[in-house]
C-alpha positions in Angstrom: -122.0 -11.4 217.3 -120.2 -15.2 218.0 -118.4 -16.0 215.2 -117.2 -19.1 215.4 -120.6 -22.2 215.1 -118.5 -25.1 216.0 -117.4 -25.1 219.6 -114.6 -27.8 219.5 -116.3 -30.0 221.4 -119.3 -31.8 221.6 -122.1 -32.4 223.3 -121.7 -36.2 224.2 -117.5 -34.7 225.3 -118.7 -32.1 227.5 -121.2 -34.6 229.1 -117.9 -36.7 230.0 -116.1 -34.1 230.9 -118.4 -32.8 233.0 -118.8 -35.9 234.8 -115.3 -37.1 235.2 -114.1 -32.9 236.7 -117.8 -32.7 239.2 -119.2 -35.0 241.5 -122.2 -33.1 242.4 -125.2 -34.1 241.4 -126.3 -30.8 242.2 -123.3 -29.2 240.9 -124.2 -30.5 236.9 -128.2 -30.1 237.1 -126.6 -26.3 237.5 -124.4 -26.4 234.8 -127.1 -28.2 231.7 -129.4 -25.6 233.1 -127.3 -23.7 232.3 -127.4 -25.2 229.6 -130.8 -25.2 228.6 -131.1 -21.5 228.9 -127.9 -20.3 226.5 -129.2 -22.8 223.8 -132.8 -20.5 224.4 -130.4 -17.1 224.8 -128.8 -18.0 221.5 -132.2 -19.5 219.5 -133.4 -15.9 220.7 -130.5 -13.6 219.6 -129.7 -15.5 216.7 -126.4 -16.8 217.3 -124.9 -20.4 217.9 -126.8 -22.1 220.3 -124.3 -25.4 220.4 -121.6 -23.0 221.1 -123.3 -20.9 223.6 -125.2 -24.4 225.1 -121.7 -25.5 225.4 -120.7 -22.6 227.1 -123.2 -22.8 229.7 -122.5 -26.6 230.5 -119.1 -26.7 231.2 -119.0 -23.0 233.6 -118.0 -24.4 236.2 -116.3 -27.7 235.2 -113.1 -26.5 237.4 -115.2 -25.5 240.9 -114.6 -28.8 242.8 -110.7 -28.6 241.6 -110.2 -24.9 242.1 -112.4 -25.5 245.6 -115.0 -21.9 244.9 -111.7 -19.5 245.3 -112.6 -17.2 243.3 -109.1 -16.3 242.8 -108.6 -19.9 240.3 -112.6 -20.5 239.6 -112.6 -20.9 235.1 -108.6 -20.3 234.8 -108.5 -24.1 236.1 -111.1 -25.0 233.4 -109.5 -22.8 230.6 -106.4 -24.8 230.9 -108.3 -28.0 230.5 -110.6 -26.9 227.5 -107.0 -25.4 225.8 -106.5 -29.4 225.9 -109.4 -30.5 224.9 -109.7 -28.1 221.6 -112.4 -25.9 223.2 -112.8 -22.9 220.9 -111.2 -19.9 222.4 -114.7 -17.8 222.5 -116.4 -20.1 224.4 -113.0 -20.1 226.8 -113.0 -16.8 227.6 -116.8 -16.9 228.4 -116.1 -19.1 230.8 -113.5 -17.9 232.0 -115.8 -14.2 232.1 -118.6 -15.3 234.2 -116.1 -15.1 237.1 -114.9 -11.7 236.2 -114.6 -10.0 239.0 -112.8 -13.1 241.0 -110.2 -13.3 238.2 -109.8 -9.6 238.1 -111.6 -9.1 234.3 -113.9 -7.5 232.4 -117.2 -8.7 230.3 -117.2 -6.4 227.2 -119.4 -9.4 224.7 -122.8 -10.7 224.8 -121.7 -13.8 225.0 -120.0 -13.3 228.7 -122.9 -11.4 229.9 -125.2 -13.8 228.6 -123.3 -16.4 230.3 -123.6 -14.4 233.4 -127.1 -14.2 233.7 -128.2 -17.1 232.2 -125.8 -19.1 235.3 -126.9 -16.7 237.6 -130.3 -17.1 237.3 -131.0 -21.3 237.5 -130.5 -20.7 241.5 -133.2 -18.0 242.0 -135.4 -20.6 239.6 -134.4 -24.1 241.4 -135.1 -21.6 244.9 -138.2 -20.6 243.4 -140.1 -24.3 242.5 -138.4 -26.0 245.4 -140.9 -23.6 247.8 -144.0 -25.4 246.1 -145.6 -28.1 247.2 -145.1 -30.4 244.5 -141.1 -28.6 244.3 -142.1 -29.1 240.4 -140.8 -26.5 237.5 -144.4 -26.8 235.2 -146.1 -25.3 238.7 -143.9 -21.9 238.0 -144.7 -18.8 237.2 -142.8 -15.6 235.2 -144.8 -13.8 238.3 -143.6 -15.9 241.2 -139.9 -15.5 240.1 -140.5 -12.0 239.1 -141.6 -11.2 242.9 -138.5 -13.7 244.2 -135.9 -11.7 242.5 -136.8 -8.6 244.6 -137.0 -10.1 247.9 -133.1 -10.0 248.7 -133.6 -12.3 251.4 -134.5 -15.4 249.4 -132.1 -17.2 247.5 -129.4 -14.0 249.2 -126.4 -16.5 248.1 -128.4 -15.1 244.3 -126.6 -12.6 242.7 -129.9 -10.0 241.4 -127.3 -8.2 240.0 -125.6 -11.3 237.6 -129.3 -12.2 236.7 -130.1 -7.8 235.2 -126.8 -8.4 233.3 -130.3 -9.4 230.7 -130.7 -6.3 229.9 -126.4 -6.0 228.2 -127.9 -7.8 226.1 -131.6 -6.4 225.5 -133.7 -8.7 226.9 -135.9 -7.4 229.5 -136.0 -9.0 232.7 -139.5 -10.0 232.4 -138.6 -11.6 228.7 -135.8 -12.8 230.2 -136.9 -14.9 233.0 -140.4 -16.0 230.7 -137.1 -17.4 228.3 -135.2 -19.6 230.9 -137.3 -20.8 233.0 -139.3 -21.7 230.2 -135.4 -23.7 229.6 -135.5 -25.3 232.0 -138.5 -26.6 231.7 -138.0 -28.6 229.2 -134.8 -30.5 230.8 -136.7 -30.6 234.0 -136.7 -34.3 233.7 -132.5 -34.5 233.4 -133.1 -31.8 236.6 -135.1 -33.8 238.9 -137.7 -30.9 239.4 
């Protein structure tokens, strides 16, 4: 269980920080979607939605400055976030969503949650985009489940990382449902 109830930064300040470091609207939308899923997971797991949400919102803060370099992605963000007073548990989860690139290992529920949450956003968006209206409101859990099993669909999305939901004791079907509903809740911000 995450021991903290205050992430050390407000959502407004986190959003300003995100916009200061990211120019790509799709990447910002990905962060907002990740935040929504993390808030929903926190509710489900009796954790702090504010703490988990901030981790989702800021997890790719350094994506543009690290130029997608997996050996640096997460490390640059950690330095920036420490300067801003963000809690170390949040910083650790952010770093460990790229554990593979940094030679780290995920071990906490918080770290696994952030990894599966940010990973499933791409699969959900890709599923919405194949619908005629390209809206999340049209997407069903069954559709995402089917595409989860289709390796060539959204092939950049790691199914293995999505399946880390099982490490936080949420079966994949439940996780897809939670994630889809969370993203539908912010569909206006996502333009979907």
